[in-house]
C-alpha angles and dihedrals in degrees: 000000000000090000090052092051091048092051091049091048091051090049091052091049091050091050091049091050091051091048091049093049089049091053092047090050093057118101117253113277115258115263116215128189089250092054090050091049091050090051091047094222138083113211110209129190110217140160116267102195109035114091134222089022102048130342142145116245124226086260091058096253121138108236143164140083095303091048091053093048092047091049090053090051092050088050089051088056092044095240141111120261126233118193126212109194111219138188117237094259094047099055101089095035090052090052098045092045090055097245089128135027095227144338130254090168113130088278108179110212105244128162094236091053091048087066090062104034139025114246124209123217110295117270102177139028129224142168133219113228144170116240119203143155115295088232094055122101102231112148103135137030089256090065090065090077090074094060141058109244126207124203139170104257114252095005126124089260090057089055094047097044091048090049097046105034117098118251111278096030111144108239119183118197123209134191102257142338097286093053093049093049090048090052090059098045092045093050099247088125132022099217136023136214108219147131129275092274098055091085092067090059094043092048092053091052099041109015118210098000105097140044141175106276108176136015114214105175145357111227142185126213125219137180114259133220131169119282114273097020096129101169099053090042090053091048091051093049092049089049093050090050090049098051091046091053100041098046098248091117089052090052091054091045091051090051099047112013102038089208133096119273105263129228107267122217119251089222141005122211112256093005116096116199094199123068118236 
């Protein structure tokens, strides 16, 4: 009798384990604007250590350009915003696993990424650069071979440095933007792959020593949702069009970028703006 009960219990546990693994294997449920409104909260994945894009203040408040844009989108939906700070490598996994509704997280619009996430229309421009000592002779990609290069692992600068550096160049990869900047200012690496706003942080730590040496790529950033989520993608695109037209994007640009709002491309090869 006891053996029979034990066998039945084991069978039930095994069935439960199979059911759980099946549920975990399922893709995250689609999130629509109406579902977000019903919940009363928009959950946004954002960077927590990459000013001026996304960073956490000493008071614990999420701030930066992406935070301001996300807050405007939440206001458009009529809900509160909740931020989930993410490292570079965790952005897409957090989205696809359903931990966040969408990403405003310095997401450079790249064809490979467009296979994993759905981009909105671009709302900000960026550039990927190499930062090095002012005294260093770095005028071409070939010159990179003489120096140790730091990058944030998995970021656009990692891709560009890997692509452009000569064979044999020492590239050291760090977990996130802050760690890679710290590697440069502490002398762990001699040069750094970054974006156009890294220099502000480097200059504050080591004034007058470094400058942008090479520009690898001009990029645009978009908001990201999961593939196939048509309604939230359409809402994001309408929102981006609206803030470009009504001057709200300019206000955010004036605050954080200190440069004019650029002309944005109507399309980017290999990167659809509209969900299918």
